[in-house]
HTML snippet that shows the backbone in 3Dmol.js (N, CA, C, O; Angstrom):
<script src="https://3Dmol.org/build/3Dmol-min.js"></script>
<div id="view" style="width:600px;height:400px;position:relative"></div>
<script>
const pdb = `
ATOM      1  N   LEU A   1     115.029  83.030 158.540  1.00  0.00           N
ATOM      2  CA  LEU A   1     115.885  84.508 158.462  1.00  0.00           C
ATOM      3  C   LEU A   1     116.529  85.289 157.913  1.00  0.00           C
ATOM      4  O   LEU A   1     117.706  85.370 158.264  1.00  0.00           O
ATOM      5  N   PRO A   2     115.982  86.280 156.716  1.00  0.00           N
ATOM      6  CA  PRO A   2     116.858  86.576 155.444  1.00  0.00           C
ATOM      7  C   PRO A   2     117.859  87.281 156.232  1.00  0.00           C
ATOM      8  O   PRO A   2     117.717  87.915 157.277  1.00  0.00           O
ATOM      9  N   ILE A   3     119.250  86.973 155.300  1.00  0.00           N
ATOM     10  CA  ILE A   3     120.365  87.800 155.436  1.00  0.00           C
ATOM     11  C   ILE A   3     121.456  88.510 154.358  1.00  0.00           C
ATOM     12  O   ILE A   3     122.374  87.918 153.792  1.00  0.00           O
ATOM     13  N   GLY A   4     121.183  89.627 154.255  1.00  0.00           N
ATOM     14  CA  GLY A   4     122.196  90.607 153.231  1.00  0.00           C
ATOM     15  C   GLY A   4     123.404  90.503 153.295  1.00  0.00           C
ATOM     16  O   GLY A   4     123.743  89.969 154.351  1.00  0.00           O
ATOM     17  N   PHE A   5     124.381  90.818 152.525  1.00  0.00           N
ATOM     18  CA  PHE A   5     125.398  90.600 152.331  1.00  0.00           C
ATOM     19  C   PHE A   5     126.094  91.768 151.280  1.00  0.00           C
ATOM     20  O   PHE A   5     125.947  91.630 150.065  1.00  0.00           O
ATOM     21  N   ALA A   6     126.518  92.408 151.590  1.00  0.00           N
ATOM     22  CA  ALA A   6     127.105  93.340 150.410  1.00  0.00           C
ATOM     23  C   ALA A   6     128.647  93.593 150.594  1.00  0.00           C
ATOM     24  O   ALA A   6     128.916  93.951 151.741  1.00  0.00           O
ATOM     25  N   VAL A   7     129.437  93.521 149.973  1.00  0.00           N
ATOM     26  CA  VAL A   7     131.141  93.436 150.189  1.00  0.00           C
ATOM     27  C   VAL A   7     131.205  94.356 148.774  1.00  0.00           C
ATOM     28  O   VAL A   7     130.702  94.095 147.681  1.00  0.00           O
ATOM     29  N   LEU A   8     132.012  95.540 149.191  1.00  0.00           N
ATOM     30  CA  LEU A   8     132.682  96.272 148.504  1.00  0.00           C
ATOM     31  C   LEU A   8     134.060  96.475 148.270  1.00  0.00           C
ATOM     32  O   LEU A   8     134.809  96.816 149.185  1.00  0.00           O
ATOM     33  N   THR A   9     134.602  96.218 146.658  1.00  0.00           N
ATOM     34  CA  THR A   9     135.885  96.144 146.608  1.00  0.00           C
ATOM     35  C   THR A   9     136.589  97.080 145.969  1.00  0.00           C
ATOM     36  O   THR A   9     136.902  97.035 144.780  1.00  0.00           O
ATOM     37  N   THR A  10     136.904  98.124 146.906  1.00  0.00           N
ATOM     38  CA  THR A  10     137.524  99.313 146.407  1.00  0.00           C
ATOM     39  C   THR A  10     139.173  99.109 146.470  1.00  0.00           C
ATOM     40  O   THR A  10     139.856  98.231 146.998  1.00  0.00           O
ATOM     41  N   GLU A  11     139.548 100.392 145.644  1.00  0.00           N
ATOM     42  CA  GLU A  11     140.944 100.813 145.759  1.00  0.00           C
ATOM     43  C   GLU A  11     141.517 101.715 146.616  1.00  0.00           C
ATOM     44  O   GLU A  11     142.665 101.872 147.033  1.00  0.00           O
ATOM     45  N   ASN A  12     140.268 102.384 146.825  1.00  0.00           N
ATOM     46  CA  ASN A  12     140.809 103.514 147.892  1.00  0.00           C
ATOM     47  C   ASN A  12     139.798 103.754 148.918  1.00  0.00           C
ATOM     48  O   ASN A  12     138.675 103.263 148.803  1.00  0.00           O
ATOM     49  N   ILE A  13     140.099 104.415 149.826  1.00  0.00           N
ATOM     50  CA  ILE A  13     138.895 105.331 150.929  1.00  0.00           C
ATOM     51  C   ILE A  13     137.733 105.890 149.881  1.00  0.00           C
ATOM     52  O   ILE A  13     136.626 105.359 149.794  1.00  0.00           O
ATOM     53  N   ALA A  14     138.151 107.038 149.102  1.00  0.00           N
ATOM     54  CA  ALA A  14     137.222 107.752 148.722  1.00  0.00           C
ATOM     55  C   ALA A  14     136.188 106.475 147.885  1.00  0.00           C
ATOM     56  O   ALA A  14     135.039 106.304 148.293  1.00  0.00           O
ATOM     57  N   GLN A  15     136.584 105.872 147.036  1.00  0.00           N
ATOM     58  CA  GLN A  15     135.523 104.693 146.427  1.00  0.00           C
ATOM     59  C   GLN A  15     134.803 104.254 147.230  1.00  0.00           C
ATOM     60  O   GLN A  15     133.595 104.390 147.040  1.00  0.00           O
ATOM     61  N   ALA A  16     135.290 103.550 148.451  1.00  0.00           N
ATOM     62  CA  ALA A  16     134.481 102.892 149.658  1.00  0.00           C
ATOM     63  C   ALA A  16     133.434 104.121 150.059  1.00  0.00           C
ATOM     64  O   ALA A  16     132.284 103.744 150.282  1.00  0.00           O
ATOM     65  N   THR A  17     133.672 105.422 150.166  1.00  0.00           N
ATOM     66  CA  THR A  17     133.085 106.521 150.812  1.00  0.00           C
ATOM     67  C   THR A  17     131.969 106.608 150.048  1.00  0.00           C
ATOM     68  O   THR A  17     130.856 106.489 150.558  1.00  0.00           O
ATOM     69  N   GLU A  18     132.168 106.856 148.560  1.00  0.00           N
ATOM     70  CA  GLU A  18     131.497 107.094 147.293  1.00  0.00           C
ATOM     71  C   GLU A  18     130.268 105.989 147.100  1.00  0.00           C
ATOM     72  O   GLU A  18     129.109 106.330 146.862  1.00  0.00           O
ATOM     73  N   ARG A  19     130.642 104.821 147.220  1.00  0.00           N
ATOM     74  CA  ARG A  19     129.881 103.855 147.024  1.00  0.00           C
ATOM     75  C   ARG A  19     129.059 103.212 148.269  1.00  0.00           C
ATOM     76  O   ARG A  19     128.381 102.202 148.083  1.00  0.00           O
ATOM     77  N   SER A  20     129.143 103.850 149.583  1.00  0.00           N
ATOM     78  CA  SER A  20     128.459 103.335 150.686  1.00  0.00           C
ATOM     79  C   SER A  20     127.674 104.774 151.625  1.00  0.00           C
ATOM     80  O   SER A  20     127.267 104.850 152.784  1.00  0.00           O
ATOM     81  N   GLY A  21     127.717 105.805 150.457  1.00  0.00           N
ATOM     82  CA  GLY A  21     126.953 107.164 150.957  1.00  0.00           C
ATOM     83  C   GLY A  21     125.521 106.860 150.244  1.00  0.00           C
ATOM     84  O   GLY A  21     125.136 106.152 149.313  1.00  0.00           O
ATOM     85  N   PRO A  22     124.873 107.863 151.269  1.00  0.00           N
ATOM     86  CA  PRO A  22     123.377 108.027 150.295  1.00  0.00           C
ATOM     87  C   PRO A  22     123.063 108.058 148.671  1.00  0.00           C
ATOM     88  O   PRO A  22     123.947 108.367 147.872  1.00  0.00           O
ATOM     89  N   GLY A  23     122.243 107.845 148.415  1.00  0.00           N
ATOM     90  CA  GLY A  23     121.939 107.792 147.190  1.00  0.00           C
ATOM     91  C   GLY A  23     122.078 106.265 146.253  1.00  0.00           C
ATOM     92  O   GLY A  23     122.328 105.116 146.619  1.00  0.00           O
ATOM     93  N   ALA A  24     121.852 106.727 145.198  1.00  0.00           N
ATOM     94  CA  ALA A  24     122.111 105.525 144.263  1.00  0.00           C
ATOM     95  C   ALA A  24     123.320 104.884 144.607  1.00  0.00           C
ATOM     96  O   ALA A  24     124.332 105.521 144.901  1.00  0.00           O
ATOM     97  N   GLY A  25     123.242 103.201 144.576  1.00  0.00           N
ATOM     98  CA  GLY A  25     124.619 102.773 144.081  1.00  0.00           C
ATOM     99  C   GLY A  25     125.515 102.378 145.986  1.00  0.00           C
ATOM    100  O   GLY A  25     126.737 102.329 146.132  1.00  0.00           O
ATOM    101  N   ASN A  26     124.670 102.203 146.935  1.00  0.00           N
ATOM    102  CA  ASN A  26     124.889 102.088 148.191  1.00  0.00           C
ATOM    103  C   ASN A  26     124.557 100.615 148.251  1.00  0.00           C
ATOM    104  O   ASN A  26     123.401 100.192 148.281  1.00  0.00           O
ATOM    105  N   LYS A  27     125.602  99.885 148.266  1.00  0.00           N
ATOM    106  CA  LYS A  27     125.244  98.397 148.533  1.00  0.00           C
ATOM    107  C   LYS A  27     125.059  97.950 149.671  1.00  0.00           C
ATOM    108  O   LYS A  27     124.707  96.774 149.769  1.00  0.00           O
ATOM    109  N   GLY A  28     125.194  98.546 150.551  1.00  0.00           N
ATOM    110  CA  GLY A  28     124.826  97.953 152.263  1.00  0.00           C
ATOM    111  C   GLY A  28     123.416  98.259 151.955  1.00  0.00           C
ATOM    112  O   GLY A  28     122.675  97.291 151.790  1.00  0.00           O
ATOM    113  N   GLU A  29     122.837  99.659 151.832  1.00  0.00           N
ATOM    114  CA  GLU A  29     121.589 100.059 151.769  1.00  0.00           C
ATOM    115  C   GLU A  29     120.739  98.580 150.938  1.00  0.00           C
ATOM    116  O   GLU A  29     120.079  97.764 151.582  1.00  0.00           O
ATOM    117  N   GLU A  30     120.930  98.513 149.580  1.00  0.00           N
ATOM    118  CA  GLU A  30     120.659  97.507 148.886  1.00  0.00           C
ATOM    119  C   GLU A  30     120.472  96.123 149.446  1.00  0.00           C
ATOM    120  O   GLU A  30     119.437  95.496 149.218  1.00  0.00           O
ATOM    121  N   ALA A  31     121.302  95.707 150.063  1.00  0.00           N
ATOM    122  CA  ALA A  31     121.486  94.887 150.743  1.00  0.00           C
ATOM    123  C   ALA A  31     120.424  94.234 152.026  1.00  0.00           C
ATOM    124  O   ALA A  31     119.994  93.139 152.387  1.00  0.00           O
ATOM    125  N   ALA A  32     120.337  95.594 152.399  1.00  0.00           N
ATOM    126  CA  ALA A  32     119.582  95.462 153.420  1.00  0.00           C
ATOM    127  C   ALA A  32     118.035  95.787 153.254  1.00  0.00           C
ATOM    128  O   ALA A  32     117.133  95.543 154.055  1.00  0.00           O
ATOM    129  N   ILE A  33     117.959  96.383 152.043  1.00  0.00           N
ATOM    130  CA  ILE A  33     116.429  95.992 151.426  1.00  0.00           C
ATOM    131  C   ILE A  33     116.300  94.825 150.868  1.00  0.00           C
ATOM    132  O   ILE A  33     115.290  94.226 151.239  1.00  0.00           O
ATOM    133  N   GLY A  34     116.806  94.405 150.281  1.00  0.00           N
ATOM    134  CA  GLY A  34     116.712  93.042 149.810  1.00  0.00           C
ATOM    135  C   GLY A  34     116.093  91.941 150.751  1.00  0.00           C
ATOM    136  O   GLY A  34     115.216  91.123 150.470  1.00  0.00           O
ATOM    137  N   ALA A  35     116.888  92.156 152.148  1.00  0.00           N
ATOM    138  CA  ALA A  35     116.331  91.019 153.244  1.00  0.00           C
ATOM    139  C   ALA A  35     115.031  91.694 153.761  1.00  0.00           C
ATOM    140  O   ALA A  35     114.001  91.020 153.753  1.00  0.00           O
ATOM    141  N   VAL A  36     115.009  92.758 154.134  1.00  0.00           N
ATOM    142  CA  VAL A  36     113.743  93.330 154.382  1.00  0.00           C
ATOM    143  C   VAL A  36     112.377  92.588 153.276  1.00  0.00           C
ATOM    144  O   VAL A  36     111.277  92.112 153.555  1.00  0.00           O
ATOM    145  N   GLU A  37     112.998  92.756 152.163  1.00  0.00           N
ATOM    146  CA  GLU A  37     111.518  92.072 151.028  1.00  0.00           C
ATOM    147  C   GLU A  37     111.962  90.825 150.994  1.00  0.00           C
ATOM    148  O   GLU A  37     111.452  90.562 149.905  1.00  0.00           O
ATOM    149  N   MET A  38     112.238  90.315 151.149  1.00  0.00           N
ATOM    150  CA  MET A  38     112.370  88.633 151.690  1.00  0.00           C
ATOM    151  C   MET A  38     111.594  88.487 153.008  1.00  0.00           C
ATOM    152  O   MET A  38     110.484  87.954 153.022  1.00  0.00           O
ATOM    153  N   TRP A  39     112.150  88.936 154.047  1.00  0.00           N
ATOM    154  CA  TRP A  39     111.119  88.726 155.121  1.00  0.00           C
ATOM    155  C   TRP A  39     109.742  88.927 154.567  1.00  0.00           C
ATOM    156  O   TRP A  39     108.908  88.041 154.387  1.00  0.00           O
ATOM    157  N   HIS A  40     109.594  90.372 154.287  1.00  0.00           N
ATOM    158  CA  HIS A  40     108.146  90.120 153.929  1.00  0.00           C
ATOM    159  C   HIS A  40     107.385  89.119 152.733  1.00  0.00           C
ATOM    160  O   HIS A  40     106.188  88.834 152.734  1.00  0.00           O
ATOM    161  N   VAL A  41     108.148  88.783 151.975  1.00  0.00           N
ATOM    162  CA  VAL A  41     107.825  87.448 151.218  1.00  0.00           C
ATOM    163  C   VAL A  41     107.760  86.324 152.068  1.00  0.00           C
ATOM    164  O   VAL A  41     106.730  85.663 151.936  1.00  0.00           O
ATOM    165  N   LEU A  42     108.594  85.915 152.925  1.00  0.00           N
ATOM    166  CA  LEU A  42     108.179  84.866 153.772  1.00  0.00           C
ATOM    167  C   LEU A  42     107.343  84.485 154.665  1.00  0.00           C
ATOM    168  O   LEU A  42     107.040  83.363 155.071  1.00  0.00           O
ATOM    169  N   GLN A  43     106.822  86.030 155.073  1.00  0.00           N
ATOM    170  CA  GLN A  43     105.772  86.333 155.924  1.00  0.00           C
ATOM    171  C   GLN A  43     104.411  86.206 155.175  1.00  0.00           C
ATOM    172  O   GLN A  43     103.430  85.701 155.721  1.00  0.00           O
ATOM    173  N   SER A  44     104.394  86.640 154.022  1.00  0.00           N
ATOM    174  CA  SER A  44     102.776  86.592 153.252  1.00  0.00           C
ATOM    175  C   SER A  44     102.628  84.917 152.867  1.00  0.00           C
ATOM    176  O   SER A  44     101.570  84.466 152.429  1.00  0.00           O
ATOM    177  N   ILE A  45     104.111  83.882 153.145  1.00  0.00           N
ATOM    178  CA  ILE A  45     103.821  82.822 152.296  1.00  0.00           C
ATOM    179  C   ILE A  45     103.280  82.241 153.241  1.00  0.00           C
ATOM    180  O   ILE A  45     102.347  81.468 153.024  1.00  0.00           O
ATOM    181  N   ARG A  46     103.850  82.538 154.803  1.00  0.00           N
ATOM    182  CA  ARG A  46     103.606  81.487 156.273  1.00  0.00           C
ATOM    183  C   ARG A  46     102.053  82.154 156.459  1.00  0.00           C
ATOM    184  O   ARG A  46     101.400  81.327 157.095  1.00  0.00           O
ATOM    185  N   THR A  47     101.424  83.051 156.219  1.00  0.00           N
ATOM    186  CA  THR A  47      99.989  83.333 156.887  1.00  0.00           C
ATOM    187  C   THR A  47      99.138  82.975 155.452  1.00  0.00           C
ATOM    188  O   THR A  47      98.136  83.665 155.265  1.00  0.00           O
ATOM    189  N   ARG A  48      99.342  82.332 154.812  1.00  0.00           N
ATOM    190  CA  ARG A  48      98.283  81.698 153.992  1.00  0.00           C
ATOM    191  C   ARG A  48      97.419  80.788 154.290  1.00  0.00           C
ATOM    192  O   ARG A  48      96.615  80.399 153.443  1.00  0.00           O
TER     193      ARG A  48
END
`;
const viewer = $3Dmol.createViewer("view");
viewer.addModel(pdb, "pdb");
viewer.setStyle({}, {cartoon: {color: "spectrum"}});
viewer.zoomTo();
viewer.render();
</script>
């Protein structure tokens, strides 16, 4: 079971909001996409 983990190290709420909003640089979204992609890889290996 793939698990994604992303930690934002910010100095203030404005930075956190900017890095977690829609668009490029959203670290939570990147971690989630990575976990889903790994799930697909594991599924393809298991079905061989």
